[in-house]
MDAnalysis code that builds the backbone (N, CA, C; Angstrom):
import MDAnalysis as mda
import numpy as np

u = mda.Universe.empty(396, n_residues=132, atom_resindex=np.repeat(np.arange(132), 3), trajectory=True)
u.add_TopologyAttr("name", ["N", "CA", "C"] * 132)
u.add_TopologyAttr("resid", np.arange(1, 133))
u.add_TopologyAttr("resname", ["MET", "ALA", "LYS", "THR", "PRO", "PRO", "ILE", "ALA", "GLU", "LEU", "ASP", "PRO", "ILE", "ASN", "ASP", "TYR", "ASP", "GLY", "PRO", "PHE", "TYR", "TRP", "SER", "GLY", "LYS", "ASN", "CYS", "THR", "LEU", "TYR", "VAL", "PRO", "LYS", "GLY", "SER", "GLY", "ASP", "LEU", "TYR", "ARG", "ASN", "ALA", "SER", "GLY", "TRP", "GLN", "ASP", "PHE", "GLN", "GLN", "VAL", "VAL", "GLU", "THR", "ASP", "ASN", "PHE", "PRO", "SER", "SER", "CYS", "GLY", "ILE", "THR", "PHE", "ALA", "PRO", "SER", "CYS", "THR", "VAL", "SER", "ILE", "SER", "ASP", "GLY", "GLU", "ILE", "ILE", "ILE", "ASN", "ASN", "PRO", "THR", "ASP", "ILE", "PRO", "THR", "ARG", "VAL", "SER", "VAL", "TYR", "ALA", "VAL", "ASN", "GLY", "ASN", "LEU", "VAL", "ARG", "GLN", "GLU", "LYS", "VAL", "VAL", "GLY", "THR", "PHE", "ALA", "LEU", "THR", "VAL", "SER", "PRO", "GLY", "ILE", "TYR", "LEU", "VAL", "LYS", "ALA", "GLY", "ARG", "LYS", "THR", "GLU", "LYS", "VAL", "VAL", "VAL", "LYS"])
u.atoms.positions = np.array([
    [-12.008, -1.314, -6.109],
    [-13.346, 0.032, -5.369],
    [-13.789, 0.016, -4.032],
    [-12.406, -0.103, -3.319],
    [-12.897, 0.423, -1.843],
    [-12.985, 2.078, -1.751],
    [-13.698, 2.797, -1.077],
    [-13.419, 4.143, -1.193],
    [-12.744, 4.855, 0.040],
    [-12.798, 3.173, 0.806],
    [-10.871, 3.974, 2.169],
    [-10.172, 3.204, 1.659],
    [-9.253, 3.360, 1.437],
    [-8.078, 2.326, 1.372],
    [-7.686, 1.471, 1.978],
    [-7.423, -0.044, 1.495],
    [-7.303, -0.917, 2.551],
    [-5.893, -0.779, 3.038],
    [-5.405, -1.649, 4.201],
    [-4.356, -1.636, 4.649],
    [-2.917, -2.473, 3.798],
    [-2.026, -1.241, 3.610],
    [-1.463, -2.062, 2.417],
    [0.128, -2.080, 3.712],
    [0.556, -2.974, 4.274],
    [1.946, -3.555, 5.288],
    [3.029, -3.189, 4.366],
    [3.898, -2.030, 5.592],
    [5.429, -1.934, 4.791],
    [6.126, -2.969, 4.998],
    [7.480, -3.374, 4.425],
    [7.921, -4.656, 3.866],
    [9.238, -4.492, 5.236],
    [9.431, -4.452, 6.260],
    [10.578, -4.224, 7.200],
    [11.750, -4.692, 6.662],
    [11.914, -5.815, 5.947],
    [12.824, -6.366, 5.762],
    [14.072, -5.646, 4.424],
    [12.782, -4.522, 3.746],
    [13.254, -4.504, 2.402],
    [13.077, -2.674, 2.384],
    [13.509, -2.214, 3.832],
    [13.731, -0.871, 3.885],
    [12.035, -0.311, 3.917],
    [11.203, -1.048, 4.641],
    [10.139, -0.677, 4.995],
    [9.110, 0.283, 3.423],
    [9.573, -0.604, 2.246],
    [8.839, -0.105, 0.844],
    [7.260, -0.774, 1.331],
    [6.240, 0.001, 0.686],
    [5.360, -0.205, 0.761],
    [4.590, -1.706, -0.689],
    [4.309, -2.550, -0.401],
    [3.721, -3.419, -1.465],
    [3.442, -3.136, -2.521],
    [3.363, -1.493, -3.624],
    [3.623, -1.289, -4.440],
    [4.540, -0.488, -5.053],
    [5.888, -0.560, -4.208],
    [6.786, 0.643, -4.651],
    [7.372, 0.674, -5.912],
    [7.505, -0.400, -6.607],
    [7.507, -0.419, -7.882],
    [6.504, -0.666, -8.765],
    [5.804, -1.244, -8.748],
    [4.732, -0.917, -9.302],
    [4.229, 0.429, -9.770],
    [3.800, 0.922, -8.176],
    [3.273, 2.108, -8.323],
    [3.837, 3.189, -9.391],
    [5.164, 3.180, -9.736],
    [6.034, 3.881, -10.654],
    [5.480, 3.888, -11.920],
    [4.697, 2.682, -12.476],
    [4.554, 1.785, -13.760],
    [3.278, 1.828, -14.335],
    [2.200, 1.675, -13.016],
    [0.627, 1.142, -13.113],
    [-0.074, 2.506, -12.648],
    [-1.227, 2.663, -12.918],
    [-2.206, 3.591, -12.600],
    [-2.896, 2.857, -11.819],
    [-3.346, 3.342, -10.405],
    [-4.116, 2.965, -9.485],
    [-5.664, 3.790, -10.082],
    [-6.182, 3.132, -10.246],
    [-8.278, 3.723, -10.137],
    [-8.694, 3.406, -9.257],
    [-9.183, 4.366, -8.478],
    [-9.985, 4.609, -7.190],
    [-11.092, 5.327, -7.541],
    [-12.843, 5.034, -6.703],
    [-13.801, 5.544, -6.851],
    [-13.483, 7.072, -6.671],
    [-14.798, 8.129, -7.144],
    [-14.431, 9.259, -7.346],
    [-14.829, 9.749, -5.850],
    [-13.581, 10.641, -5.867],
    [-13.909, 11.652, -4.161],
    [-12.861, 10.752, -3.064],
    [-12.538, 9.903, -3.526],
    [-11.100, 9.403, -2.642],
    [-10.014, 9.467, -2.845],
    [-9.612, 10.031, -4.152],
    [-7.922, 9.951, -4.506],
    [-7.018, 10.517, -3.775],
    [-7.598, 11.460, -2.990],
    [-6.583, 11.931, -1.509],
    [-6.339, 10.998, -0.813],
    [-7.316, 10.240, -0.173],
    [-7.521, 9.128, 0.830],
    [-5.808, 8.079, 0.080],
    [-5.924, 8.001, -0.745],
    [-4.770, 7.014, -1.632],
    [-4.192, 7.763, -1.667],
    [-4.011, 8.386, -2.126],
    [-2.675, 9.561, -2.310],
    [-1.978, 9.482, -1.054],
    [-2.488, 9.893, 0.335],
    [-2.157, 9.941, 1.594],
    [-1.882, 8.664, 2.068],
    [-2.310, 7.602, 1.519],
    [-2.238, 6.136, 2.792],
    [-1.000, 5.466, 2.878],
    [-0.414, 5.193, 3.866],
    [0.820, 4.352, 4.020],
    [0.605, 3.133, 3.131],
    [2.032, 3.070, 1.742],
    [1.862, 2.160, 0.810],
    [1.061, 2.578, -0.808],
    [-0.187, 3.098, -0.531],
    [-0.517, 3.539, -1.633],
    [-0.250, 4.323, -2.358],
    [0.717, 5.430, -1.099],
    [1.295, 7.121, -1.845],
    [2.215, 6.464, -2.671],
    [2.913, 4.770, -3.175],
    [3.741, 4.761, -4.168],
    [3.524, 5.017, -5.454],
    [1.609, 4.941, -5.418],
    [1.364, 4.971, -7.268],
    [1.095, 6.428, -7.453],
    [2.033, 6.823, -8.429],
    [2.292, 8.710, -9.074],
    [1.174, 8.841, -10.058],
    [0.146, 7.786, -10.129],
    [-0.833, 8.169, -11.155],
    [-2.120, 7.586, -10.646],
    [-3.109, 8.363, -10.189],
    [-4.292, 7.886, -9.391],
    [-5.174, 8.226, -10.023],
    [-6.294, 7.450, -10.686],
    [-7.350, 8.510, -11.579],
    [-8.556, 7.770, -10.461],
    [-9.389, 8.651, -10.063],
    [-10.753, 9.138, -9.559],
    [-12.289, 8.715, -10.879],
    [-12.631, 7.291, -10.417],
    [-13.446, 6.964, -11.993],
    [-14.811, 6.202, -11.093],
    [-15.568, 5.325, -11.933],
    [-16.844, 5.091, -11.792],
    [-16.818, 4.434, -12.635],
    [-15.920, 4.347, -13.330],
    [-15.826, 3.211, -14.562],
    [-14.230, 2.452, -14.428],
    [-14.662, 1.404, -13.537],
    [-13.468, 0.750, -13.763],
    [-12.945, -0.154, -14.619],
    [-11.191, -0.052, -15.064],
    [-10.816, -0.675, -16.276],
    [-10.973, -2.786, -15.848],
    [-11.170, -3.358, -16.208],
    [-10.646, -5.145, -16.150],
    [-9.278, -5.227, -15.865],
    [-8.005, -4.613, -16.605],
    [-7.029, -4.793, -16.583],
    [-6.246, -3.746, -17.339],
    [-4.829, -3.742, -16.528],
    [-4.113, -2.719, -16.375],
    [-3.306, -3.154, -17.509],
    [-3.032, -4.042, -17.925],
    [-1.872, -4.328, -19.154],
    [-0.436, -4.718, -18.505],
    [-0.353, -4.430, -17.390],
    [1.025, -4.220, -16.780],
    [1.558, -5.836, -15.836],
    [2.608, -6.317, -16.528],
    [3.047, -8.265, -15.455],
    [3.626, -7.585, -14.548],
    [3.514, -7.858, -13.506],
    [3.571, -7.326, -12.159],
    [5.033, -7.800, -11.457],
    [5.340, -9.245, -12.210],
    [6.181, -10.288, -12.009],
    [7.199, -10.342, -12.921],
    [8.078, -9.757, -13.645],
    [9.246, -10.122, -14.710],
    [9.876, -11.293, -14.607],
    [10.036, -11.589, -16.102],
    [10.479, -12.328, -16.168],
    [11.618, -12.909, -15.608],
    [12.230, -13.258, -14.993],
    [13.880, -13.232, -14.391],
    [14.392, -14.591, -14.953],
    [15.654, -14.704, -14.681],
    [16.111, -15.702, -15.165],
    [17.642, -15.909, -14.621],
    [17.921, -17.816, -13.833],
    [18.735, -17.558, -12.846],
    [19.426, -18.932, -13.689],
    [20.666, -18.511, -13.677],
    [22.031, -19.586, -13.953],
    [23.047, -19.782, -12.942],
    [24.376, -20.472, -13.116],
    [25.302, -20.724, -12.594],
    [26.191, -20.568, -13.503],
    [27.621, -20.113, -13.029],
    [28.643, -19.977, -13.897],
    [30.266, -19.756, -13.283],
    [31.057, -20.574, -13.240],
    [31.974, -20.095, -12.038],
    [32.189, -19.916, -10.686],
    [30.814, -20.724, -9.899],
    [31.245, -20.175, -8.615],
    [30.115, -18.927, -8.630],
    [29.309, -18.372, -9.409],
    [28.804, -17.087, -9.249],
    [27.080, -17.672, -9.794],
    [26.113, -16.893, -8.994],
    [24.745, -17.171, -9.355],
    [23.904, -15.861, -10.169],
    [23.578, -16.318, -11.479],
    [23.684, -14.888, -12.308],
    [22.011, -14.338, -12.541],
    [21.892, -13.587, -12.314],
    [20.232, -13.373, -12.309],
    [19.797, -12.158, -13.488],
    [19.280, -12.942, -14.379],
    [18.995, -11.604, -15.282],
    [17.605, -11.336, -15.853],
    [17.207, -10.083, -15.579],
    [16.016, -9.393, -15.483],
    [15.804, -8.725, -16.502],
    [15.012, -9.067, -17.711],
    [14.982, -8.355, -18.922],
    [14.420, -7.303, -19.015],
    [13.952, -6.683, -17.837],
    [12.711, -5.576, -18.522],
    [13.458, -4.382, -17.835],
    [12.835, -3.377, -17.467],
    [13.912, -2.133, -17.475],
    [12.953, -2.146, -15.748],
    [11.611, -2.521, -15.328],
    [11.636, -2.330, -13.995],
    [12.171, -3.258, -12.931],
    [12.699, -2.624, -11.961],
    [13.397, -3.453, -10.767],
    [13.217, -4.315, -10.353],
    [13.369, -5.216, -10.080],
    [13.073, -6.552, -9.228],
    [13.634, -6.915, -8.288],
    [12.615, -7.348, -6.915],
    [13.555, -7.508, -5.771],
    [14.160, -9.013, -6.198],
    [15.461, -9.157, -5.403],
    [15.771, -10.294, -5.825],
    [16.685, -10.925, -4.436],
    [16.507, -11.972, -3.634],
    [16.727, -12.719, -2.933],
    [17.613, -13.717, -2.303],
    [18.864, -13.889, -2.368],
    [19.462, -15.321, -1.696],
    [19.704, -16.162, -0.853],
    [19.467, -16.925, -0.425],
    [19.161, -18.254, 0.391],
    [20.208, -18.716, 0.655],
    [20.382, -19.173, 1.479],
    [21.524, -20.492, 1.552],
    [20.342, -21.823, 1.962],
    [20.832, -22.913, 1.585],
    [19.680, -24.598, 2.170],
    [19.380, -24.119, 3.427],
    [20.195, -23.183, 4.405],
    [19.509, -23.487, 6.116],
    [18.301, -22.589, 6.027],
    [18.384, -21.559, 5.476],
    [17.829, -20.122, 5.241],
    [18.043, -19.014, 5.514],
    [19.230, -18.812, 5.886],
    [19.797, -17.857, 6.043],
    [19.840, -16.853, 4.709],
    [19.944, -15.484, 5.294],
    [20.183, -14.383, 3.867],
    [21.118, -14.299, 3.386],
    [21.529, -14.597, 2.305],
    [23.422, -14.153, 1.985],
    [22.899, -12.864, 1.211],
    [21.677, -12.729, 0.147],
    [21.995, -11.313, -0.304],
    [21.070, -10.892, -0.630],
    [20.729, -9.754, -0.824],
    [19.191, -9.036, -1.138],
    [19.166, -7.742, -2.128],
    [18.900, -7.851, -3.264],
    [19.401, -6.525, -4.342],
    [18.163, -5.829, -4.973],
    [17.970, -5.186, -5.450],
    [17.167, -5.126, -6.362],
    [17.493, -4.714, -7.903],
    [17.225, -5.705, -8.618],
    [18.083, -5.863, -10.095],
    [17.157, -5.299, -10.855],
    [17.807, -4.894, -12.042],
    [17.842, -4.203, -13.339],
    [19.065, -4.891, -14.177],
    [18.399, -5.790, -15.021],
    [19.608, -6.220, -16.298],
    [20.261, -7.381, -15.746],
    [21.401, -7.614, -15.748],
    [21.784, -8.712, -15.132],
    [22.854, -8.160, -13.387],
    [22.764, -9.568, -12.851],
    [23.334, -9.461, -11.629],
    [24.321, -10.735, -11.231],
    [25.168, -10.851, -10.793],
    [26.164, -11.737, -10.488],
    [26.801, -11.882, -9.072],
    [27.212, -12.820, -8.330],
    [26.906, -12.821, -6.980],
    [27.896, -13.943, -6.781],
    [29.096, -13.817, -6.358],
    [29.954, -14.827, -6.183],
    [29.510, -15.687, -4.956],
    [29.625, -16.847, -4.654],
    [28.905, -17.876, -3.908],
    [30.045, -18.940, -3.767],
    [30.011, -19.293, -2.328],
    [30.756, -20.508, -2.171],
    [29.974, -21.917, -2.350],
    [30.466, -22.828, -2.580],
    [29.891, -24.142, -3.297],
    [28.587, -24.132, -2.260],
    [27.243, -24.684, -3.071],
    [26.384, -24.906, -2.035],
    [24.883, -24.765, -2.492],
    [24.121, -25.767, -1.841],
    [22.519, -25.175, -2.483],
    [22.270, -24.094, -1.983],
    [21.109, -23.320, -2.902],
    [20.933, -21.664, -2.541],
    [19.488, -21.615, -3.143],
    [18.460, -20.949, -2.892],
    [17.211, -20.905, -2.833],
    [17.399, -19.094, -3.555],
    [16.810, -19.060, -4.623],
    [17.186, -17.486, -5.412],
    [15.880, -17.277, -5.577],
    [15.034, -16.079, -5.069],
    [13.714, -15.230, -4.793],
    [13.846, -14.295, -5.871],
    [13.294, -14.337, -7.197],
    [13.089, -13.097, -8.236],
    [11.713, -12.719, -8.058],
    [11.287, -11.728, -7.975],
    [9.754, -11.196, -8.211],
    [9.046, -12.137, -7.126],
    [8.365, -13.134, -8.429],
    [7.747, -14.115, -7.652],
    [7.960, -15.570, -7.882],
    [9.251, -15.697, -8.383],
    [9.793, -16.959, -8.755],
    [10.849, -17.198, -7.847],
    [10.628, -18.660, -7.395],
    [11.668, -18.807, -6.645],
    [12.222, -20.293, -7.404],
    [13.463, -20.368, -7.073],
    [14.254, -21.673, -7.874],
    [15.391, -21.896, -7.188],
    [15.694, -23.309, -7.468],
    [16.834, -23.916, -6.250],
    [18.166, -24.256, -7.040],
    [19.277, -23.584, -6.450],
    [20.464, -23.973, -8.128],
    [21.232, -24.587, -6.726],
    [22.147, -24.850, -7.420],
    [23.435, -25.858, -6.692],
    [24.699, -25.336, -7.681],
    [25.359, -24.740, -6.336],
    [26.745, -24.319, -6.843],
    [28.258, -24.760, -6.832],
    [28.598, -25.655, -8.179],
    [29.866, -26.500, -7.205],
    [31.160, -25.980, -7.430],
])
């Protein structure tokens, strides 16, 4: 309900995408009357394709922001399944913290890796996996 858009930091690791890069294509942003153009032009907030000026704010948009991804292992591969049509950022890290791969996943993505322990971050979910 802020008349002036709060600062929305851009992510240097992900091509300077704004925090609403993916959800902005699927969600409606409700802003106070008279502030629509401020949000449409503000860094990060400009990702929303639908901006509605209102004085009657809804309590929920009914959208799940973190799709339910599953992570599994098969024959030296880490398999990430995103059952939605909303792209989800997936980051795979070695146990020492080094980034192995980063992708925007829709459907199923398989990554061949060396045996070891990995952390897989998909949306807001992080899992530890062991590849033998």
